[in-house]
C-alpha positions as CSV (number, residue, x, y, z in Angstrom):
1,X,19.0,-221.0,101.6
2,X,22.7,-221.3,102.0
3,X,24.9,-221.4,98.8
4,X,28.5,-222.6,98.5
5,X,29.9,-221.1,95.4
6,X,33.2,-221.7,93.5
7,X,34.9,-219.4,91.0
8,X,37.8,-220.6,88.9
9,X,37.4,-219.1,85.5
10,X,40.9,-217.8,85.1
11,X,43.7,-217.4,87.7
12,X,41.8,-216.7,90.9
13,X,40.6,-219.6,93.0
14,X,37.6,-218.4,95.1
15,X,35.0,-219.9,97.4
16,X,32.1,-218.1,99.1
17,X,29.1,-218.9,101.3
18,X,26.1,-216.8,100.6
19,X,22.7,-216.7,102.3
20,X,19.5,-216.4,100.1
21,X,19.1,-212.8,101.2
22,X,22.5,-212.0,99.6
23,X,24.4,-212.0,102.9
24,X,28.0,-212.9,102.4
25,X,29.1,-215.3,105.2
26,X,32.5,-216.0,103.8
27,X,34.5,-215.0,100.7
28,X,37.9,-216.6,100.3
29,X,40.3,-215.9,97.3
30,X,43.6,-217.3,96.5
31,X,45.5,-215.2,93.9
32,X,48.1,-216.5,91.4
33,X,49.5,-213.1,90.3
34,X,53.0,-213.8,91.6
35,X,53.0,-217.2,89.9
36,X,52.1,-215.8,86.4
37,X,54.1,-212.5,86.7
38,X,57.3,-213.8,85.2
39,X,55.4,-214.8,82.1
40,X,53.6,-211.4,81.7
41,X,50.2,-213.1,81.6
42,X,48.2,-216.1,82.7
43,X,49.6,-219.6,81.7
44,X,46.5,-221.9,81.5
45,X,48.3,-225.1,82.6
46,X,49.8,-223.4,85.7
47,X,46.5,-221.8,86.5
48,X,44.5,-225.1,86.5
49,X,47.2,-226.9,88.4
50,X,47.1,-224.4,91.2
51,X,43.3,-224.3,91.3
52,X,43.6,-228.0,92.1
53,X,46.0,-227.3,94.9
54,X,44.1,-224.3,96.4
55,X,40.5,-225.4,96.2
56,X,40.1,-227.9,99.0
57,X,41.8,-225.6,101.6
58,X,39.7,-222.7,100.5
59,X,36.4,-224.7,100.9
60,X,37.5,-225.8,104.4
61,X,38.5,-222.2,105.3
62,X,35.2,-220.7,104.0
63,X,33.1,-223.2,106.0
64,X,35.2,-222.6,109.1
65,X,35.0,-218.8,108.8
66,X,31.2,-218.9,108.2
67,X,30.8,-221.3,111.1
68,X,28.8,-223.9,109.2
69,X,29.2,-227.6,108.3
70,X,29.2,-228.8,104.7
71,X,25.9,-230.6,105.4
72,X,24.2,-227.2,106.1
73,X,24.8,-226.1,102.5
74,X,21.6,-226.1,100.5
75,X,22.9,-225.4,97.0
76,X,26.3,-225.7,95.3
77,X,27.2,-223.3,92.5
78,X,30.1,-222.8,90.2
79,X,31.2,-220.7,87.2
80,X,30.3,-222.5,84.0
81,X,31.9,-219.9,81.7
82,X,33.2,-217.8,80.1
83,X,36.9,-218.4,80.9
84,X,39.8,-220.8,80.5
85,X,38.5,-224.3,79.9
86,X,41.1,-226.0,82.0
87,X,40.5,-223.6,84.9
88,X,36.7,-223.7,84.7
89,X,36.7,-227.5,84.8
90,X,38.4,-227.5,88.2
91,X,35.9,-225.5,90.1
92,X,32.8,-226.7,88.1
93,X,33.7,-230.3,88.6
94,X,34.3,-229.8,92.3
95,X,31.0,-228.1,92.9
96,X,29.2,-230.9,91.0
97,X,30.9,-233.6,93.1
98,X,29.9,-231.9,96.3
99,X,26.3,-231.5,95.1
100,X,26.2,-235.2,94.0
101,X,27.7,-236.4,97.3
102,X,25.3,-234.4,99.4
103,X,22.3,-234.8,97.1
104,X,21.9,-231.1,96.9
105,X,21.1,-228.9,93.8
106,X,23.9,-227.7,91.6
107,X,23.7,-224.4,89.8
108,X,26.0,-223.4,86.9
109,X,26.5,-219.6,86.8
110,X,27.6,-217.3,84.0
111,X,30.7,-215.4,85.2
112,X,29.6,-212.3,83.4
113,X,26.2,-212.4,85.2
114,X,28.1,-212.4,88.4
115,X,29.9,-209.2,87.5
116,X,26.6,-207.8,86.1
117,X,24.7,-208.3,89.4
118,X,27.6,-207.6,91.8
119,X,26.7,-203.9,92.2
120,X,23.4,-205.0,93.7
121,X,24.9,-207.1,96.4
122,X,23.7,-205.7,99.7
123,X,21.3,-203.3,98.0
124,X,18.0,-203.4,100.0
125,X,16.1,-202.3,96.8
126,X,17.3,-205.5,95.0
127,X,18.1,-205.8,91.3
128,X,16.8,-202.9,89.3
129,X,16.7,-201.9,85.6
130,X,19.9,-200.1,84.6
131,X,22.6,-199.6,82.0
132,X,25.6,-201.7,83.1
133,X,29.2,-201.3,82.1
134,X,31.3,-204.4,82.7
135,X,35.0,-203.9,82.2
136,X,37.6,-206.6,82.9
137,X,40.7,-208.2,81.4
138,X,38.8,-210.2,78.9
139,X,35.5,-208.3,78.4
140,X,34.2,-204.8,77.8
141,X,30.4,-204.9,77.7
142,X,27.5,-202.5,77.9
143,X,24.3,-204.3,79.0
144,X,20.8,-203.1,79.3
145,X,19.5,-204.9,82.4
146,X,15.7,-204.7,82.1
147,X,15.0,-207.1,84.9
148,X,16.4,-210.2,86.6
149,X,17.4,-212.6,83.8
150,X,16.4,-210.1,81.1
151,X,19.6,-208.8,79.7
152,X,20.2,-207.1,76.3
153,X,23.7,-206.6,74.9
154,X,24.1,-203.0,73.8
155,X,27.8,-203.1,72.9
156,X,31.1,-204.9,73.2
157,X,34.7,-204.5,72.2
158,X,35.7,-205.1,68.5
159,X,39.2,-206.1,69.5
160,X,41.0,-205.7,72.8
161,X,39.1,-205.5,76.1
162,X,39.9,-202.5,78.2
163,X,41.8,-204.5,80.8
164,X,43.7,-206.3,78.1
165,X,44.8,-202.9,76.7
166,X,46.0,-201.8,80.1
167,X,48.1,-205.0,80.5
168,X,49.6,-204.7,77.0
169,X,50.4,-201.1,77.4
170,X,51.9,-201.8,80.8
171,X,54.1,-204.5,79.2
172,X,55.2,-201.9,76.5
173,X,56.2,-199.5,79.3
174,X,58.2,-202.2,81.1
175,X,55.8,-202.2,84.1
176,X,55.1,-205.3,86.2
177,X,52.2,-207.6,85.4
178,X,49.3,-207.0,85.8
179,X,49.7,-203.6,84.2
180,X,46.3,-202.2,85.1
181,X,46.9,-201.4,88.8
182,X,50.4,-200.1,88.1
183,X,49.2,-197.8,85.4
184,X,46.5,-196.5,87.7
185,X,49.1,-195.7,90.4
186,X,51.6,-194.1,88.0
187,X,48.9,-192.1,86.2
188,X,48.1,-190.2,89.4
189,X,51.5,-188.6,89.2
190,X,51.3,-187.9,85.5
191,X,49.8,-185.3,83.2
192,X,46.9,-186.7,81.1
193,X,47.3,-183.9,78.6
194,X,50.9,-184.7,77.9
195,X,50.0,-186.9,74.9
196,X,46.9,-186.6,72.6
197,X,45.9,-190.3,72.2
198,X,42.8,-191.3,70.1
199,X,39.3,-191.8,71.6
200,X,38.5,-194.7,69.3
201,X,34.8,-195.1,68.3
202,X,33.7,-192.5,70.8
203,X,31.6,-190.8,68.0
204,X,30.7,-194.0,66.1
205,X,27.0,-193.7,66.9
206,X,26.8,-197.1,68.5
207,X,27.8,-198.6,71.8
208,X,30.8,-200.7,70.7
209,X,34.4,-200.2,71.7
210,X,37.9,-200.5,70.2
211,X,41.1,-200.2,72.1
212,X,43.7,-201.7,69.7
213,X,44.2,-198.4,67.9
214,X,44.9,-196.7,71.2
215,X,47.4,-199.4,72.1
216,X,49.1,-198.9,68.7
217,X,49.2,-195.1,69.3
218,X,51.1,-195.6,72.5
219,X,53.5,-197.9,70.7
220,X,54.3,-195.3,68.1
221,X,54.7,-192.6,70.7
222,X,57.2,-194.8,72.5
223,X,59.2,-195.1,69.3
224,X,59.6,-191.3,69.2
225,X,61.0,-191.2,72.8
226,X,64.7,-191.9,73.4
227,X,65.4,-194.6,76.0
228,X,65.8,-194.9,78.8
229,X,62.5,-193.3,79.7
230,X,62.4,-191.1,82.8
231,X,59.9,-191.9,85.5
232,X,58.0,-188.6,84.8
233,X,57.7,-189.6,81.1
234,X,56.3,-193.0,82.0
235,X,53.9,-191.3,84.4
236,X,52.7,-189.0,81.7
237,X,52.2,-191.9,79.2
238,X,50.2,-193.8,81.8
239,X,48.0,-190.8,82.6
240,X,47.3,-189.9,78.9
241,X,46.6,-193.5,78.0
242,X,44.3,-194.1,81.0
243,X,42.4,-190.8,80.3
244,X,41.7,-191.9,76.7
245,X,40.3,-195.3,77.9
246,X,38.2,-193.6,80.6
247,X,36.8,-191.0,78.2
248,X,35.6,-193.7,75.9
249,X,34.1,-195.8,78.7
250,X,32.2,-193.0,80.3
251,X,31.1,-191.4,77.1
252,X,29.7,-194.6,75.7
253,X,28.0,-195.5,79.0
254,X,26.3,-192.1,79.3
255,X,25.1,-192.3,75.7
256,X,23.6,-195.7,76.4
257,X,21.8,-194.5,79.5
258,X,20.4,-191.6,77.4
259,X,19.3,-193.9,74.6
260,X,17.6,-196.4,76.9
261,X,16.1,-193.9,79.2
262,X,17.5,-195.6,82.3
263,X,18.3,-193.5,85.3
264,X,20.6,-196.0,87.0
265,X,24.1,-196.8,85.8
266,X,26.2,-199.7,87.3
267,X,29.9,-200.3,87.0
268,X,31.6,-203.6,87.7
269,X,34.5,-205.9,86.6
270,X,38.2,-205.8,87.5
271,X,38.9,-202.6,85.7
272,X,36.2,-200.8,87.7
273,X,38.7,-200.8,90.5
274,X,40.5,-198.0,88.5
275,X,40.4,-194.8,90.6
276,X,40.2,-192.5,87.6
277,X,37.3,-194.5,86.0
278,X,35.4,-194.4,89.2
279,X,36.0,-190.7,89.6
280,X,35.1,-189.8,86.0
281,X,31.9,-192.0,86.0
282,X,30.7,-190.4,89.2
283,X,31.2,-186.9,87.8
284,X,29.6,-187.8,84.5
285,X,26.5,-189.4,86.2
286,X,26.2,-186.5,88.7
287,X,26.2,-184.0,85.8
288,X,23.6,-186.0,84.0
289,X,21.4,-186.5,87.1
290,X,21.9,-190.3,87.0
291,X,22.3,-192.7,89.9
292,X,25.5,-194.7,89.9
293,X,26.2,-198.0,91.7
294,X,29.7,-199.4,91.6
295,X,30.5,-202.9,92.9
296,X,32.7,-202.9,96.1
297,X,36.4,-203.2,95.2
298,X,36.6,-206.6,96.8
299,X,33.8,-207.8,94.5
300,X,35.1,-206.2,91.3
301,X,37.9,-208.7,90.6
302,X,37.0,-212.4,90.2
303,X,35.4,-213.7,93.3
304,X,32.9,-216.4,94.3
305,X,30.6,-214.2,96.3
306,X,29.1,-212.8,93.1
307,X,28.7,-216.3,91.8
308,X,26.9,-217.3,95.0
309,X,24.7,-214.1,94.8
310,X,23.5,-215.1,91.3
311,X,22.6,-218.6,92.5
312,X,20.9,-217.2,95.6
313,X,18.6,-215.0,93.5
314,X,17.1,-218.1,91.8
315,X,13.9,-219.5,93.0
316,X,12.6,-223.1,93.4
317,X,15.9,-224.8,93.1
318,X,15.8,-228.6,93.1
319,X,18.4,-231.3,92.3
320,X,18.5,-231.5,88.5
321,X,20.6,-234.4,87.1
322,X,20.8,-232.7,83.7
323,X,22.8,-229.8,85.2
324,X,25.3,-232.3,86.6
325,X,26.0,-233.5,83.1
326,X,26.1,-230.0,81.5
327,X,29.5,-229.1,80.3
328,X,31.4,-225.9,80.9
329,X,31.4,-223.3,78.0
330,X,34.6,-221.2,77.7
331,X,32.7,-218.8,75.3
332,X,29.4,-218.6,77.3
333,X,27.4,-215.5,76.7
334,X,24.9,-213.6,78.8
335,X,21.3,-214.5,77.9
336,X,20.1,-212.1,75.2
337,X,23.7,-211.2,74.4
C-alpha cells in the first residue's frame, strides 16, 4: 500500500509518500518561519495563503523524488486536526480532491496521533505499549499507549504548552522567533543554577503540567536586572528557564511510567528536538532501567511522514464517501483523551 499524506495544521506545508511497511519514500516540507518571524508568531491568514501556494509544487516534488506516478498512490491521507482551521482546510481539502479524482480511499488523521506514533517509524518491533510524552508549541501531553488505537490521556498542561512557554520567554528576552531553538542554543553557554525558577506542579501527585507560573517568574526576574542585558546574563536566564522545564517534563514522565508499570518511554513533538530534554530524558530512563525511544529530529517537528505512517498502519482501507464529507476539527482529541 502506498500512501500520499499531507500535513498543514499550522505553518509547515508538508507532503510525504509512505509504504504500508512504514518505509518513507519521500518527505517534503516547506517552512514559513521567515514569513511569520516579523510578527513574533504564526499569522493564520498568511499561513493558509502560503499553504495554497506551496502545496502543489510539494506534491509534484514528492512524487518525483519517490519515483512514482499519482496513479500509483493507493490511499490519500491528511491531517484533520487539531490545528488552525484555515490551515487544516487547505491540506485536508486537497487530499480529499485527489482521492475523489482517482477514486481512492481518503483517511483523516489526528495530528497528535502522528506525533504519538512517530518514535515507532522504522522500528522492526512495531508499535508497542509505552508512556508517551508529546511536547510541541501547542500541546504538552502524557499518553498511556496501551496498543494501536488504544490511547489513554494521563496528563496535559493547565495553561501554556511547553513550546509556547519557550517562545514567550524567548520574546521576553528579545530573541528571534521561534524562541525554542534559540533558547536551546543559548542555554548551552549558560549556567542553569544561576536562577532558581519554580518547578510548577512537579509534586502535584498527578500528571498534569503548568508553565505559566515559570514564564511569570522569568518576567519578574527580568524586571530586577538592569538593561541592557549582557549576553552572559541572557545565556544564564535561558539555561535556568530551560532546566526548570526539563525537570518537570522528565519528572512527570518517569512518574507516569512508574504508575503504569510500562518499561518503554517515548518522546516526540517539536520540543523533543531540544538537546537538554533529550539528554535529561536519556539519563533519567537509564537510571530507572527504562527503554527510551525518541522520534528522529526530522520527524519531531510537523511533517507529513508521520501522518502517512498513521494511515499506513490502518487495515482494510476502502473508499468511504462519508470520510470525504467529514469536516476538519481544530480541537480534535486523541481517542480516549
